[in-house]
C-alpha positions in Angstrom: -0.1 0.1 0.2 2.8 2.2 1.1 4.2 1.7 -2.5 1.0 2.4 -4.3 0.7 5.8 -2.4 4.1 6.6 -3.4 3.5 6.4 -7.4 0.1 8.0 -6.7 1.8 10.9 -5.0 4.7 11.2 -8.0 1.9 10.9 -10.4 -0.2 13.4 -9.0 3.0 15.6 -8.6 3.6 15.6 -12.0 0.3 16.3 -13.5 0.4 19.1 -11.5 4.0 20.1 -12.7 2.6 19.9 -16.1 -0.3 21.9 -15.3 1.5 24.9 -14.1 3.7 24.5 -17.4 0.8 24.4 -19.5 -0.7 27.5 -17.6 2.4 29.6 -18.6 4.2 29.5 -15.2 7.3 29.5 -17.5 8.1 32.4 -19.5 10.6 33.1 -22.7 13.1 35.7 -22.1 15.3 37.0 -24.5 19.2 37.8 -24.1 18.9 41.1 -26.0 15.4 42.9 -27.0 15.4 45.1 -28.9 18.6 43.6 -31.0 21.0 45.1 -33.3 20.9 43.5 -37.1 23.8 41.1 -36.3 23.5 40.5 -33.2 23.1 36.9 -31.7 19.8 36.4 -29.6 19.3 33.6 -27.5 15.8 33.0 -26.3 15.6 31.1 -23.0 12.8 29.5 -20.6 12.5 30.8 -16.9 12.8 29.1 -15.3 14.9 26.8 -16.4 13.2 23.4 -17.5 14.4 20.0 -18.7 12.5 19.4 -22.3 13.0 16.4 -24.2 11.1 17.2 -27.3 9.5 20.6 -29.3 9.5 23.2 -31.7 10.2 26.9 -32.1 8.0 28.7 -34.6 8.1 32.9 -35.2 4.4 33.7 -36.6 3.3 31.0 -38.9 6.8 29.8 -39.8 8.1 27.0 -38.2 12.1 27.3 -37.0 13.4 24.2 -36.2 12.1 21.0 -34.2 13.9 18.4 -31.6 13.6 15.0 -30.1 16.1 14.0 -27.5 19.4 15.2 -29.1 18.2 15.3 -32.4 17.1 18.8 -34.1 16.0 19.7 -37.5 16.5 23.1 -38.7 14.0 24.2 -41.1 16.0 25.2 -45.0 15.1 29.4 -44.5 17.1 29.0 -40.8 19.8 26.7 -41.7 23.1 27.7 -40.4 21.4 30.8 -37.9 19.3 28.5 -35.5 20.1 26.2 -33.2 18.3 25.0 -30.0 19.8 23.6 -26.6 18.2 20.1 -26.6 18.5 20.0 -22.7 16.5 23.6 -22.0 14.9 24.3 -25.0 16.8 27.4 -25.4 17.0 28.8 -29.1 19.9 30.9 -30.4 19.4 33.0 -33.5 22.9 34.2 -35.1 23.3 37.4 -37.3 19.5 38.7 -36.7 17.6 40.9 -39.2 14.5 43.5 -39.1 12.8 40.5 -40.6 13.4 38.5 -37.6 11.4 40.7 -35.3 8.0 38.8 -34.2 6.5 36.7 -31.7 8.9 33.3 -30.9 6.6 30.3 -29.9 8.0 27.6 -27.8 5.9 24.1 -27.7 6.5 20.8 -26.0 5.0 17.6 -25.2 7.5 16.4 -22.8 6.4 18.2 -20.2 3.6 19.9 -22.1 3.9 23.8 -22.3 3.8 26.6 -24.7 5.4 29.6 -24.3 6.3 33.1 -26.1 7.8 36.0 -26.2 8.4 39.4 -28.8 11.9 40.5 -29.8 12.2 43.4 -32.2 15.4 43.6 -34.4 15.9 47.4 -35.4 19.0 48.7 -38.1 21.6 51.4 -36.9 21.4 54.4 -38.1 23.7 56.0 -40.2 24.5 58.8 -42.1 21.8 61.4 -41.3 21.3 64.1 -44.1 19.4 67.3 -44.6 17.9 68.5 -48.0 16.3 71.9 -48.3 14.8 73.6 -51.5 16.9 77.2 -50.8 18.8 78.8 -48.2 18.2 82.3 -49.5 15.2 83.5 -48.3 13.0 86.7 -48.1 11.3 87.8 -44.8 7.8 87.4 -44.3 7.4 86.3 -48.4 9.3 82.8 -48.3 9.1 79.4 -46.8 11.8 77.0 -45.6 11.4 73.5 -46.6 14.1 71.1 -44.8 14.0 67.3 -45.4 15.9 64.8 -43.0 16.7 61.4 -44.2 19.6 58.5 -43.4 21.4 56.2 -45.4 20.1 53.2 -42.9 18.0 52.6 -39.6 14.5 51.6 -38.9 11.7 52.5 -36.5 12.8 56.2 -36.9 11.8 59.0 -34.6 13.2 62.6 -35.2 13.7 65.6 -33.2 14.7 69.4 -34.6 17.0 71.5 -33.1 17.5 75.3 -33.8 20.8 76.0 -32.2 20.6 74.3 -28.7 16.5 74.6 -28.6 14.1 72.1 -29.5 11.9 73.2 -32.8 8.3 72.4 -31.9 5.3 72.7 -34.3 3.3 76.0 -34.2 1.2 78.4 -36.2 4.5 78.9 -38.5 6.2 75.7 -37.8 5.0 72.5 -39.4 6.5 68.9 -38.8 5.1 66.4 -41.5 6.0 62.8 -42.6 6.3 61.4 -39.3 8.6 64.5 -38.1 10.8 64.0 -41.0 10.3 67.4 -42.9 10.0 70.4 -41.1 8.3 73.4 -43.1 8.4 77.6 -41.7 5.8 79.4 -43.3 6.7 83.0 -43.9 10.1 83.0 -42.2 11.3 85.7 -40.2 15.0 87.1 -39.4 15.0 85.0 -36.5 14.8 81.8 -38.4 18.3 81.7 -39.5 19.4 78.7 -37.9 21.5 76.4 -37.4 19.0 73.8 -37.7 20.1 70.0 -37.4 17.9 67.0 -37.3 18.9 64.1 -34.4 17.3 60.9 -35.6 17.0 57.8 -33.3 15.5 54.3 -32.3 16.2 52.3 -29.5 19.9 51.0 -30.3 21.5 54.4 -32.1 21.0 57.6 -32.6 22.6 60.1 -35.4 22.8 63.9 -35.6 23.1 65.8 -39.2 24.9 68.8 -40.3 23.8 72.1 -39.6 21.7 74.4 -42.2 21.8 77.9 -42.2 19.3 80.2 -43.7 20.5 83.9 -45.4 17.3 85.6 -44.7 16.8 89.1 -46.4 14.7 91.8 -44.5 14.6 95.6 -43.8 15.4 98.2 -43.6 13.6 99.0 -40.5 14.4 100.1 -36.7 16.3 103.3 -38.1 17.9 105.6 -35.3 20.1 109.0 -35.6 22.6 110.2 -33.0 24.4 113.3 -33.2 27.6 113.2 -31.6 26.4 110.4 -29.6 24.1 112.7 -27.6 20.5 112.5 -27.5 20.4 116.6 -27.6 20.1 118.2 -31.4 21.1 122.0 -30.3 24.8 122.9 -30.5 26.6 126.3 -30.8 28.0 127.5 -33.7 31.5 126.6 -34.7 30.9 123.1 -33.4 32.2 119.7 -35.2 29.2 117.5 -35.9 28.9 113.6 -36.4 25.8 112.3 -37.3 25.7 108.8 -37.0 22.6 106.8 -38.7 22.2 103.0 -38.2 19.2 100.6 -39.6 18.4 97.0 -39.2 18.9 95.7 -42.6 20.4 91.7 -44.7 22.3 92.4 -46.4 23.2 96.1 -45.2 21.1 98.9 -46.3 22.4 101.7 -48.6 22.5 105.0 -46.5 21.8 108.5 -48.3 22.0 111.7 -46.3 19.5 114.8 -47.1 19.2 118.4 -45.6 16.2 120.3 -45.7 15.0 117.7 -48.3 18.0 117.9 -50.9 20.4 115.0 -51.0 23.8 115.8 -50.1 27.4 114.4 -51.5 27.6 112.0 -48.8 26.5 108.4 -48.4 27.0 106.0 -45.5 26.3 105.9 -41.6 28.0 108.7 -40.9 27.7 112.6 -41.9 30.4 115.0 -40.4 29.9 118.6 -40.3 32.6 121.1 -39.5 32.7 124.8 -37.9 28.9 124.5 -37.9 27.0 127.9 -38.4 23.6 128.8 -37.9 22.6 128.1 -42.0 23.3 124.7 -41.2 20.2 124.5 -38.6 17.4 122.0 -40.1 16.4 118.8 -40.9 18.6 115.9 -41.6 17.6 112.8 -43.0 18.7 109.7 -43.6 17.8 107.5 -46.5 18.0 103.6 -46.2 17.3 101.1 -49.2 17.7 97.5 -49.3 18.0 96.2 -53.3 17.3 92.9 -51.9 14.3 93.7 -50.4 13.5 96.6 -52.7 12.3 98.5 -49.6 13.4 101.7 -47.8 13.1 103.7 -44.8 14.0 107.3 -43.3 14.2 108.8 -40.1 14.9 112.7 -39.3 16.1 114.6 -36.8 16.0 118.5 -36.3 19.6 120.3 -35.7 19.5 123.5 -34.2 22.7 125.9 -34.4 22.4 128.5 -31.7 24.8 131.3 -31.1 26.7 131.6 -27.5 25.0 134.0 -24.5 26.6 137.2 -24.2 27.3 137.9 -20.7 24.6 140.3 -19.8 22.1 137.3 -21.5 23.4 134.8 -19.2 23.8 137.3 -16.2 19.5 137.8 -16.9 19.1 134.0 -17.0 20.6 133.7 -13.9 18.4 136.1 -12.1 15.2 134.6 -13.7 16.4 131.0 -12.4 17.4 132.3 -9.0 13.9 132.6 -7.5 13.1 129.0 -9.0 15.9 127.7 -7.5 15.1 129.3 -3.9 11.6 127.5 -4.6 13.1 124.1 -5.2 15.2 124.4 -2.2 12.5 125.6 0.1 10.3 122.5 -0.7 13.5 120.3 -0.2 13.8 121.6 3.5 10.1 121.8 4.1 9.3 118.4 5.2 12.3 118.2 7.7 10.9 121.5 9.6 7.4 120.2 9.8 
């Protein structure tokens, strides 16, 4: 009776083990996932299990079968696939992108079925940019840049403007799975450098940058006289009038006095020992031959005679009451 009980217990235990295995307690664990093209990948069973026979398949395609220490590899995997006849572990050598899929192992001794997915990715190489044109006009042109690779699979794209990420907006479009960047109605701030970063789970690469030449202006003009904000100077002064304009390419600058052009071009107008006849409006005219736009700015310069001694004394007398009033107002709070 005791032997019968032990045998019954052994049979029940074996059935329990087989039931656990069949229920999915055994898992398939890839040695690498995702894998890179050319890698070797081993699919092992966990926990380790002794299998007397079984088969491996991916999708509907059989890879190999084994019985005892004998294995048969199907022709499409000849030389690349092998199985450990004790543990059932499958090894695939020189994997390709086509080897991605769900791998299923089945065995009848003991009875089990388990699976795992592996992904094989091609590494990225030679990231390059292609653009429609690099010479653009502000508010009138659109920039289109396409990012491509010589090799690589399951690609993700990230665009950079210098060290800042480029994101989609009203003027910025990212299309073709983010591989194409379009900037509509470019501005002077869209010059770049733009670069493209491409990555997948096994590799990454960055393109060389591309810059745009954007013609704009002239605008935001400014005039200064002797580097000062004042425009009133005494007779006999030497004056340097400086004109600036935001423009690309640099604007052509021409000067005018009282509406008449003078024989001076460039950002500086120099006047020496000026007399009262040099009082009046001075204009700087800017023209950009690329944008065919122009702009101008005018300042009024007053040339005055220095005050005589009696005039200066009269001014001082007039200012004295004002100065006393200011001093009184300053001291008043302290007396209260």
